[in-house]
N, C-alpha and C positions, 0 to 999 in steps of 0.2 A: 626061066628065069619066073614066070608066072606060075607054073605048077608049082615048080618049088615053096616059093613063098605063100602057096594055098596050103599045101600043107601043112607048112609050117604053124599058116595060124589055125589050122585043124588041132595039130597039135597042140595048143596053148589050148587051145579053148576047150579038149578032152579034158586034157591036165586039171585043169581050172574046175569043172566039171566032179571030176571026179575027188579033187578035194573039199571044193564047195557042196558037198553030199550033206541027206540027212543026218547019218551018224556023226560023220566028221562035227555038225554043227553043234550037234547035241551034247559030245565032249565038251565041245572048244565053251561052250553057255554052261556045262558044268563043271568046268573047272576053273573059270572066271569068281562065277558064284564060291565056289568052295573059298579063294581066295580071297574074295571080300567078305566072307564069314567069318574066316581066319582073323582078318585082319581088323573088323570091328568088334571080333569077341574078345582077341586079346588085347584093343584099348578101351573095351569095358571093364577086362577081369583086372588088365594092369591099374587103372583108377580106382574099383571097389578094394582092391587090396592095398593100395597105398597112400592115395588122398583122403578115399571115410572113414570120418571119427564115428566111429560105432555107439561110441558112448552117447556122442552128441547126436546121433540121431536117433537114438531112445527119448534124450534128453527134447528134441526142437519138434517130435510127431506130434504129438498133444499136449496145449492144445492148438497150437499156430496152426500147422501144417491139418488137422486135423478141420477144424474148422475154415480154412481157407477150400479146407475140396468142398467141401458139404455147399460152403456157399458159392461155386462157382457151378457147383451138378444142380442147385438150387436153379439160377439162372439158367444154365442150358438146356436143362426141363422144362420151363414156360416157354425161353425163348426159340429154344423149337416148335413149339406147339403153336406159338402166336403166329412165327414166322411159314411152315409150311400152309397153313390153314389161311394165311394172310394171300401166300404165294399162290395159292391154287384161284383166288379173286385177280390177282394182276395175270394169269397168265389166260383165263379166262376175258377180261379185258384186254388184251395185245390180240385175239382170234376174232373178237365179239367185231361185229361188220355195222356200228355203229360205229360213223365217223369221229364222235367227242369222245366219247366212250376208251377207243381204240388210241388217240391222242393223249388223253389222259394217262393212260396206264405206259405206253411209250416214255410219254417224260418221265412219268416216276421210275422204271427202269434204267431211262440214260441219265438219271439226276443219281439215285443211289449207289447205280455201277461206276458210276465219271467219278467219284467223289471218295476222299478214304473214310474211314469206319473212323478214324479216329478223330477226321474234321465233324464228324456228322455227330457223336459223342459229345463234343465239347459245345458245338449249336444249339444240342440241348441242355446241356447241363449247365452251361453258362450265359445260351440264349433265352432260353425262356424264363429263368427266374428276372429277368432284366425288365419282361414286362410289368412287375411288381416294383412301389417302394422296395427300398432296400431294409429289408431284416421283415418284410410283410410277405412271402411266399409263402403259400399256407403247407407246403408239404418239409418236413424241416429235414428229413432221411432222403434225398431226391437222385441220389448215387445209382441207390437197387432199379429205381422205376428207371432213370436213367439209362444205364444198361438193359433192361430188359426191353425198352422201347427203340432205341441206337440198333440194336442186333433183330429187330423185327424188322423194322424199316429195312432196314441193308440186305437182311437176306431173304427176303421176300422179293424183292427184286431179285436175285438170284435164282432161287424159286420157280417165280412165274415166267420167265425166260425157259427153264427148266421145263412146267406144264407146256408152256406155248410149243417148243419142242416134240414134244408128247401128243397132243394132240395136231401137229403137223402129219405128223409119220402115220397115223391112223388116217386111212383112205378115206377118200372120201364117199364112195361108197357105201360105207359103212351108214355114215347120215342120212343118204339117202333111201339106204334100205329100211332105216327107223322112221322116217317119214311117210314109207307107201306102208307101213305096219300100222300107219294113224298117230302115231306119237308126233308132239308137239317138236316144237326146237329142244327145251329147254330137258323134257324128258330124253331125245334122242339124243342128246350131250351127256344125261347125268347116269345111263343105263346102258350105253351105247359107245362111246365115245370116251368120256372116261375113265373109265376101267380101263381100255386098251392103253390110252394115253400116259395115266396113270403108272403102271407094266415100263412101258417105255424109257418114262422121267426119271424110275426110281432110282437107280444111278447116280444119276446125276444130283439130284434130292441128297442121296443119302450122302456124297461126297463132299456137296454144302455144308449140310450137317457136322461133319466132322472139319470144317473148317469155322465153323460156329464154335465150336468148345476151345478152339487153337486162338483165335479171335477175341477170347474172354480175357486174356493176359495181356490187353491196352483196357482193359479195365482200374488197374494201378492208376491212370492218368487222372482220371474222377475220383482219384481216393475207396476207393475199392476194395478191402484187403483181402485180394488173393493169390494165388498161388507164387506168383511173378513177385507179390508186393513182402507177402511171407520169405522168398529165398531173399531178396534187398535186406530186410532187416534182420535176419540170421546174420546175412555174407557181412554188413556193417557192423558189427557186436565181435564177432567170431572171427574175421578172415579169413574163414572156410571157404572156398565156393564150390567147392566140389558133393559133400557132403546134404546139403539144401538142395543144388542141384538136383540130385539123385532121386531125391522124394517129389519133385516137381515132375520129370518125367515119369516115375511112378504112377503120380496123380492124373496125370496128361492121360497116360495112357488107363489105366481102370476105368478112365470113359469113353475114349476111343475104340479102342479095342474091343468090348460089347455092344459100341454104337456099329461098327462096322459085321458083326457078326447078325445083328438085328434086321439092317440091311438085309444082308444073302442069306437069311430066311426066308422077307418079305417077296425074295427077289423070285425064290424055286416055288416060292408060293404062289405066285403070278406067273407063273414058266408053264398056263393051261398047256398039256398035253404034252408037255417035256417031259424030260428024263431028269431035272434036278430036283427034285422029289426027295 
């Protein structure tokens, strides 16, 4: 009986091994991907040919959506530059051996990661002008600076954590070797550790910048006429949701896809000695 049971178990194992081999899994993955592509492609085609009003599409694309796209693109470029720059310093603070610096950087990350971006935007947009008497705040158009400041502060926390992880992934012997060559701590960090840490953190930083692009959709709550605001305006006057939705999707993809390509290019450039160039 025991031998028969053992033979049965062995036979089942061999059957599972034959079924779950590489070739079968590749075919299964291709089939699932094909079905998903057909489903999504069919859904998009049905929307384009049955729901989208092409005359309205041409009418609303300029100037409303073009202006909103350019406004979002400008905020993204400035916010990305500032958030990555600030994030590097946050990451350096997170690995600092000075307790005070490390504590401040940790508190910064915990606050801006632990509270919603929408809350942070409202604090900046409504809270800061409240320190002045009504009507005496010196900046007339406070919405755009609020967007840049809010996105920078929020995403610098995420970039800082990515940089911290990248630095932690560099072997400690790298800094020791730099110090043995006569470099100071700052020189070793700048010339040896940070280039390797940047390579390690690049994918996470790029992913965060794509999220920053999508976070601009929250700027509608502080009265910035961005892409979602343009969609709401068109939908409220024409009661046509799908035509402006198509433009919103295209506009966001026109930013996120090139951004992803740039990150992939930078990853390939930083893959020293690899075969991705």
